[in-house]
PAGUPA-814412 format. One record per residue (C-alpha): x, y, z. Coordinates in steps of 0.001 Angstrom, whole numbers, padded with zeros to 6 digits, always signed. Last residue first. Example, Ala and Ser with C-alpha at 12.3 -4.5 7.8 and 13.67 -1.06 7.14 Angstrom:
// PAGUPA-814412
+013670-001060+007140 +012300-004500+007800 
This chain:
// PAGUPA-814412
+110077+115935+161243 +111010+112527+160350 +107538+112337+158247 +108239+115796+157046 +112065+114290+155575 +110663+111448+153853 +108456+113597+152062 +110693+116025+151165 +112981+113154+149533 +116213+112223+151565 +119561+113674+150612 +122324+113018+147586 +125060+115487+148635 +125725+119271+147880 +128124+121691+149235 +128251+125164+147530 +130729+127860+148188 +129657+131434+146893 +132479+133868+146241 +132367+137511+146169 +130076+140678+144046 +126848+139858+145875 +125366+137715+142510 +128660+135040+144093 +131526+133475+141805 +132172+129757+141854 +133411+127160+144229 +131745+123745+144181 +131861+121312+146607 +131196+117464+146325 +128655+114321+147047 +127928+111837+143860 +131687+110022+144701 +130384+109101+148051 +128348+110146+150762 +130604+110262+153721 +133896+109504+152706 +133186+112622+149419 +131943+114586+152432 +134424+114495+154741 +137259+115125+152074 +135412+118305+150684 +135191+119660+154229 +138869+118337+155105 +140082+120838+151830 +138030+123477+152543 +139771+123673+156004 +143089+122785+155513 +144945+125542+154177 +146385+124281+150860 +150316+125759+150010 +151643+123376+152602 +150288+120109+151165 +146778+118596+150922 +145972+115344+148626 +144759+116301+145866 +141461+117175+144727 +140585+120060+146401 +143904+121285+144893 +141708+121348+140897 +139101+123193+142583 +141335+126340+144241 +143169+126153+141519 +140181+126760+139227 +139253+129088+141710 +142261+131373+141128 +142005+131285+137612 +138630+132671+137652 +139250+135281+139451 +138586+135276+143424 +135966+137464+145769 +136613+140749+147461 +133937+140193+149232 +130078+140041+149411 +129585+136813+150680 +128230+133084+150052 +127231+130203+151378 +125324+127821+149764 +124121+124815+151142 +122663+121807+148985 +120592+118928+149687 +120431+116570+146642 +117047+115072+145321 +116668+117487+142679 +116828+120006+144860 +116846+120362+148662 +117672+123896+149878 +119684+125680+152635 +120684+129001+152419 +123497+131029+154106 +124260+134580+153248 +126951+136486+154633 +127359+140624+154121 +129925+143357+154741 +129269+146844+154853 +132756+148548+153451 +135819+148005+153447 +137646+144797+151947 +139652+142355+153960 +137260+141134+156483 +134719+140447+153626 +136177+137571+152266 +139121+135571+152786 +139072+136072+156849 +134611+135836+156473 +134166+133983+153548 +136771+131170+155086 +134954+131006+158480 +132039+130472+157047 +133060+127591+154916 +134784+126316+157632 +131944+126399+160211 +129621+124304+157478 +130784+120885+158239 +131717+121009+162216 +129273+118365+162649 +128511+115360+160262 +125285+115796+158572 +121522+114891+160099 +118376+115917+158421 +115850+117558+161353 +115689+121262+160045 +115422+120574+156367 +111227+120080+157101 +111406+123743+158507 +113684+125514+155525 +116645+126901+156598 +117999+130226+155356 +120357+132204+157542 +121425+135731+157554 +124702+138103+158343 +125564+141451+158750 +129163+142649+159752 +129579+146287+159995 +129873+145448+163683 +133204+143721+163696 +134181+141902+167022 +130908+141592+167982 +129615+140495+165052 +132412+137807+164998 +130869+136430+167977 +127545+136520+166807 +128480+134858+163244 +130247+131893+165948 +126914+132022+167626 +124769+131464+164241 +127365+128722+162619 +126167+126758+166026 +122743+127179+165740 +123249+126114+161954 +125293+123099+163236 +121889+122344+165418 +119232+122671+162925 +121347+120394+160806 +120792+117922+163266 +124070+116086+164745 +126015+112965+162837 +128998+111037+164222 +128964+111749+167630 +132288+111533+169844 +133689+114746+168853 +131332+116663+171069 +133684+119654+172057 +133005+121886+169309 +129504+122273+170616 +130517+123089+174025 +133296+125691+172318 +130556+127723+170374 +127793+127720+172917 +130686+129082+175528 +131687+131574+172982 +127902+132839+171914 +127118+133374+175933 +130355+134583+176880 +130757+137135+174130 +127049+138513+174551 +127845+138379+178595 +130793+140579+177774 +128896+142635+174991 +126598+143748+177890 +128947+144345+180717 +130462+147143+178469 +132508+148447+181699 +135487+149529+179010 +138120+148086+180459 +136183+144972+180623 +134871+145311+177038 +139029+145152+175890 +139608+142094+178214 +136376+140566+176419 +137744+141551+173207 +141163+140344+173875 +139214+136673+174918 +137803+136445+171528 +141014+137494+170028 +142701+134762+171347 +139458+132481+170513 +140139+132453+166784 +141857+129310+166759 +139054+127477+166695 +140636+123995+165368 +138989+121853+162943 +142213+119180+162900 +140183+117059+165149 +137704+116225+161981 +140151+115096+159795 +141792+112683+162553 +137914+111073+163528 +137632+110784+159646 +140837+108886+159489 +139479+106722+162382 +136916+106379+160820 +138288+105074+157274 +141003+102765+159202 +137977+101101+160061 +135998+100722+157269 +139302+099385+155126 +139332+096947+158276 +135804+095703+157563 +136935+095783+153414 +138997+093536+154396 +137487+091306+156414 +134906+091427+153537 +137008+090278+150712 +138020+087155+152330 +134385+086231+153050 +133421+087125+149627 +136108+084936+148145 +134762+081924+150044 +131346+082575+148963 +132682+083013+145196 +134139+079429+145465 +131216+077689+146960 +128676+079270+144305 +130898+078008+141705 +131011+074876+142610 +127284+074673+143101 +127080+075822+139501 +129668+073571+138374 +127296+070690+139598 +124617+072034+138576 +125867+072313+134897 +126497+068274+135077 +123354+067555+135706 +120520+067008+138473 +118352+069576+138128 +118353+073188+138224 +121312+075036+140039 +120876+078782+140770 +123574+080681+140243 +125117+083870+142675 +126711+087134+142257 +126819+088684+145589 +130599+088866+144880 +130315+092214+142396 +133903+092843+142046 +134240+093901+138467 +135532+089899+137679 +133138+088510+139479 +130099+089987+137411 +132569+088536+134323 +132946+084997+136049 +128790+085132+136599 +128129+086099+132797 +130454+083274+131704 +128850+080853+133707 +125152+082361+132820 +126263+081712+129194 +127052+078203+129595 +124199+077641+131462 +122424+079348+128349 +123930+077386+125497 +123636+073641+126965 +120353+072505+127930 +118496+075412+126951 +120188+075672+122996 +119463+072294+123262 +116029+072229+124237 +115971+075058+122145 +116790+073771+119195 +114363+070894+119576 +111802+073360+120320 +112617+075273+116810 +112994+072198+114517 +109304+071205+116329 +107673+074724+115324 +109742+074494+111534 +107946+071087+110942 +104820+072086+112485 +105031+075138+109861 +106111+073114+106820 +102677+071391+107864 +100949+073745+108042 +102469+074878+104408 +101200+072126+103026 +097893+071961+103885 +097020+075363+103564 +098182+074985+100413 +096517+071938+099299 +093371+073827+100965 +094047+076509+098337 +093790+074495+095624 +090826+072935+096560 +089240+076309+096573 +090937+077541+093423 +087926+077338+091552 +085561+078384+094121 +087886+080969+095421 +087473+082778+091821 +084328+083091+092284 +081870+082245+088909 +080856+084309+086312 +078738+084448+083146 +077746+086857+080421 +076060+086144+077562 +076193+089447+075323 +072904+090640+073461 +073133+091639+069507 +069977+089127+068980 +071241+086690+066030 +074951+088264+065980 +075303+087016+069929 +078109+088037+071760 +079981+085710+073705 +081656+086613+077574 +083153+084857+080371 +084314+086117+083665 +086479+084888+086231 +085562+086833+089586 +087993+088034+092048 +086658+089570+095251 +088289+092773+096785 +085077+094988+096008 +084886+093677+092625 +087492+092049+091053 +087995+090705+087570 +089981+087679+085850 +089346+087496+082054 +088021+085156+078925 +085925+086878+076102 +087251+089944+075634 +084675+092029+074115 +082754+093519+076949 +086124+094795+078267 +086322+098455+077460 +087045+099384+080836 +083784+101369+081892 +081775+098745+080395 +082993+095650+081676 +083373+097150+085126 +080079+098685+084782 +078416+095185+084197 +080083+093506+086819 +078249+096136+089078 +075048+095464+087381 +075631+091954+087962 +076676+092162+091469 +073553+094119+092223 +071311+091463+090571 +072518+088513+092044 +070352+085992+089973 +068285+083487+091468 +065593+083514+088321 +068087+083978+086014 +068884+087921+084774 +067968+089767+081380 +069715+093145+081623 +069077+096093+080342 +068079+098289+076761 +071312+100758+076176 +074196+098434+075897 +072376+094690+075762 +073284+091996+079004 +071969+088645+079229 +072382+086718+082398 +074626+083529+083831 +075473+082539+087262 +077670+079325+086937 +078054+076716+090061 +076925+074407+087600 +074352+072385+085923 +071351+074383+087602 +072880+077455+085916 +072031+076072+082131 +068275+075484+083100 +068261+078338+084939 +069489+080437+082028 +067055+078022+079742 +063944+079463+081876 +065185+082951+081908 +065457+082782+078369 +061925+081898+077824 +061200+084386+080496 +062563+087338+077990 +059073+087265+076513 +057823+086169+072806 +056139+088307+070111 +055507+087339+066242 +053865+089817+063869 +052942+089588+060493 +051733+092192+058270 +049659+091705+055458 +048289+093893+052231 +051130+096859+052337 +050905+099986+050503 +049630+101888+053822 +052569+100453+055779 +055518+102442+053636 +058762+100915+054775 +058221+097583+055010 +055756+097459+051946 +058622+096686+049499 +058570+093460+051494 +055159+092926+049766 +053874+091747+052314 +055230+093000+055776 +057362+091273+058912 +057463+092210+062200 +059599+090763+065051 +059134+091205+068699 +061097+090888+072043 +059143+091712+075292 +061377+092356+078349 +061209+091538+081848 +064921+092546+083661 +063183+094771+086146 +059469+094203+087131 +057861+097708+085815 +054790+095518+084866 +054202+097690+081390 +057159+094917+080033 +060538+096381+078753 +060553+096729+075245 +062887+094662+072704 +062531+095176+068832 +064179+092246+066439 +064898+093257+063242 +063715+095726+060773 +061335+098869+062042 +057521+099009+061932 +056789+100345+065465 +055668+103389+064834 +053274+102051+061817 +051621+099520+064472 +050924+102829+066848 +049229+104294+064290 +046752+101499+062599 +045477+100717+066040 +044324+097747+065608 +040207+096568+065283 +039972+092478+066568 +040187+089109+065303 +041186+086531+068626 +042087+083570+069749 +045087+082102+067675 +045659+085978+067170 +044288+088087+063954 +044639+091734+063665 +041856+093782+061761 +041354+096798+059283 +040297+094025+057236 +042222+095083+053935 +045076+096230+056356 +045254+093141+057503 +047265+092183+060481 +048842+088915+061530 +049765+088777+065058 +051766+085518+066555 +052473+085184+069925 +055059+082862+071603 +055461+080507+074603 +059287+078895+074270 +059044+075146+074007 +058548+074913+069796 +055817+073940+067704 +053423+074997+070347 +053362+078824+068516 +052517+077250+065034 +049760+074970+066032 +047927+077781+067622 +048191+079873+064395 +047578+077183+062291 +044472+077311+064249 +043759+080742+064500 +044236+080930+060364 +041558+078052+059787 +038962+080172+062350 +039987+083355+060524 +038625+081553+057162 +035444+080500+058518 +034801+083698+059764 +035482+085131+056679 +032982+082768+054732 +030242+083093+057599 +030656+086966+057139 +032570+089418+059583 +030644+092568+061470 +031977+096085+061071 +030616+096675+057250 +031005+094878+054506 +034399+093088+054768 +037912+094179+053143 +038577+092119+049849 +040330+088866+049864 +044260+088343+048718 +045890+088932+051876 +043215+086717+054024 +043594+083797+050774 +047349+084521+051295 +046802+083475+054786 +044791+080241+053568 +047155+079266+051593 +050346+079578+053683 +052834+081294+051628 +052997+084422+054117 +053340+081610+056742 +056247+080338+056433 +057871+083906+056330 +056212+085058+059220 +057535+081883+061056 +061212+082233+060074 +062201+084458+063049 +060830+082196+065430 +063079+079256+064327 +065939+082206+064684 +064944+082563+067692 +065198+079342+069348 +068089+078727+067215 +069734+081237+068910 +069155+080162+072736 +070310+076773+071557 +073702+078508+070131 +074028+080781+073434 +074222+077667+075102 +076381+075948+072770 +079109+078780+072835 +078464+079685+076546 +079179+075983+077637 +082668+076218+075193 +083834+079398+076701 +083647+077724+079724 +085432+074931+079138 +088191+077068+077527 +087994+079135+080687 +088498+076017+083059 +091337+075278+080657 +093243+078430+081118 +092233+078344+084950 +093174+075310+085668 +096960+075747+083983 +097370+079039+085825 +096535+077343+088858 +098860+074957+088101 +102015+077208+087473 +100860+078771+090624 +101141+075176+092727 +104582+074473+090888 +105979+077904+091767 +104656+077530+095274 +105729+074244+095790 +109516+075254+094672 +109291+078313+096999 +108548+076045+100353 +111319+073754+099069 +113590+076894+098923 +112345+078340+102171 +112419+074845+104099 +116182+074252+104182 +117352+077923+105097 +114643+078181+107842 +116105+075365+109430 +119548+075813+109157 +118772+079702+110398 +116789+078080+113281 +120025+075967+114278 +122096+079021+114083 +119578+081249+116376 +119832+078311+118896 +123616+077951+119054 +124121+082208+119727 +124667+084955+116859 +126689+087319+118399 +129380+084983+119957 +130101+085110+123459 
């Protein structure tokens, strides 16, 4: 099968077609967004210029009041008139004050801003407003005698509320020496006038304008987000970006279009900002619709490709995979027909063909099983208890010596041994029965060879598992004949049964003369080849029976024993311990 199937090919072609379209749209949209942003910045700058000029016009108009009032005849008369005698004004002075108050009131109402005019007369030691004429604090006035507009926060403590004031002295040279002044005029207005203009400016659009002056503070519109405005000012000041008229800033992951305008008249910055999303919102919606349309086309193309893939390539793939399994001798493979199409007919014919092949192979396999069972019987019958002659010789010798206990023990063990070996009709025996048989065999050898000792270790949960008969005795017989019998001194045979990693393991080890590594390697190779004249039948038969009964995972392991002799281990896949305990 090709590495890239039909479905993937169609999907790749669809993607290759749609990516250039989406890319071109993206580039066009990006260019349009940049043009829109530039035009919006130009428009915002123009509007800020116009608004700033309105604010400056009002402030400039107020700034001219002191100069106009100084030349007024009544105020000139106040400037030149002597100081009154006593703490009270005479009728002529009161009349003069009334005329001045009327002019102050008229002047203050000449513009829409709420403002206040104060005329300080050093000769009279009084300050005249549109409503009163009272004494003033000369020291306090001198402390405020500074050129230009002065700004101070209102005593109310409300953030963003300030009072603007401008002082003018007559003669002008007395500005720096108030003691020589014959008249001082002050004009004041509060920042709420600017707030009102900011509110009108904001009501016409989505803007959020405010004024800012370093070292003084901010003047907000009535509905301003003050926290956001402060963060924006910190961003501008921190990055030295205040001088830039148009820029895009990001605050807490949100982008804003920011426009700034500096006023030469007041020294304040007019700052306006708008969320970038409000500008590009319609473009984003258009983008979403376009990309949704592209995604829909891709999905529909994928669905069509999948239908073609499912109706043609998948059945073909299943058919090829089934032939591969059939080639690997898996005759259980079947295909499930779906619908009434051409592939359903092909699947049914394939199933019919495989069924016929499987039936034929089942017959051949049964014949092989019968042949294998016959071979098992033949291998099992080859295990011949050839040591009977020696046993009868032992009984004869003990009879001459009148050792009747030895004769009885030998006879009983020999009877148990012979009774077990003659029960050839059984294919499996319990492990405990096999070990009882081996124990009888070792008892017989112990009677003949008193220096022989042996131990048998069988866990209780493994007693009832079933094994082929006469599987362990040949190993014990080899351990005696080829191991401990030809070596002087104490002879020891140890037989251990255990369950390890899902395998049953039976170990037979002795302290005999053992084998060299080369001899053990030669013996292992002979076990894998057909039996010849140089190979004894005992170990070879046991190994063949294991393989025939338990498959390729079973086998025989030959290695040196910790006791100094040889250790032979039989192993095959066994049941779990829980299954064995349940059987027990």
